[in-house]
C-alpha positions, 0 to 999 in steps of 0.5 A: 500500500502507498505512503500518503504524505501531506508534506515532504516531512513524512517521506524522509522518515520511511524507507519504502512506500510499501508495508508488509503483512507478516501475520494474518487470519486473526480476529482483532489484533492489538497491543504490540510489544517488542522484546530485545530477544527478538520477538514480538508479542501482540494481543488477539482480543476476541480470540482470547490469546497473546501471540508470539511472532518471529520471522519463523511465524506466529505461535500462541504465547498465552491462551486464555489471555483474559482478552488482553489488549495493551501490552508492555515490558517493564524494567525487568522485562516482565510482561504487563498486560491490560485485561478486558475480561478481568478488568485489571492490569496484570504482570507476568512474573519470571516464573510465569505466574500472573499477578494483579497490579490494579483491579479496583480504585477506591473499592470499585472495579476498574472499567476496562484497562486498555493501553499501558506504558512504563516509565523509567522510574518503574511507574506504570500508566494505563487508560481505562475506557469502558469498551470491554464492559457493559454499561450495567456492569460499570462501577465507576462513573468516569473514564480515567488514566491511572498511575501505579507507583513503584510501590504499587500504589494506584492513583488517578492521574486524570479523569477529564476524558470521554474514552482515553485510549493510547498513551506514550511518553516523550523521549525525555519523559517530561510529556505524556501524550494520551489520546481520547477516542471519543473526542478524536484528539491527542492531548499532552500533559506535563509529567512531574517528578512525583509522577503527577500530570498537569498542563492538560492541553490538546496536542493534535486533532484527529477528526476525519471523515473516514471511519475510526478514532485515535488509538494506540501510539508510539514516539520516535527518538526525535519526539514525533508522534505515530498514532493509529487513527482513521484508516492509517497511522498518522504522524505528527511532529513534536509541535503537533503538525501533521506530517502525513499518514501511513496508509494500510490495507486495514484500519490500524489499532496500535504500533511499536518499533522493533528489531535491534535498531528499532527502525521497524515499525510493527502495526496491528490492524484488525485481522493482521500485523504489518511492518514497515522500515523507517529511517528513524528509530523508536524510543527505546526505554528498555535499552536505557534500563539495561 
């Protein structure tokens, strides 16, 4: 599929105008996470499994997965997952035991944890929209973004959202980008030393005549935002100017960089996973932790 560009800025960032399908015949893919050992994990939500991919093909990593969505590795390379079915954020320990990190806020069950990021201090931020739970079963009357501190304490970072979804840190971790699928924009927050968020502001609008809303996102080393959105991956410079869109055969849901040089962008999109080589590298927080 072609690269559709709105100015020359995007063509300079992508090696090829084509994307490659590397895994298919899934039900709904999400949450790609690259491990430095050379494999990709991603969720197939309705199929209730986490998939394991290398160049040799795709296998099942875990089934059932509690209808996992967003995935990320922490500082010890343990898998952190947002689980729709269990309405929680979990972590897989080194002995493969799965433990709960967050299930309730002020005694009430979370809605449906969706996407998750880990900061270099070990804190975990996740979004909690209502997608995976029926209205009659909701216990919270808001859709928030939460922080799990290094000590395990759960705090509400912000609740000014309709449907909070994808989130990602700037390279210096001073800014946290969070998109709102309901309001169809990306917002930026200043991150303080204690992990709190302030300066809630709109970073970029993503309303479109095409179907879809902003979803999962990642940041490259130069601070550009790559966000799954209506029909494509949208790319913005650090000031919120749209550089262009990376067109796909299917509507994307999320993305991440991988390979040793972190210049391969892996994209989950409905029934498939795609990849495209870029001339820029994605932020590699894990490398900084080694």
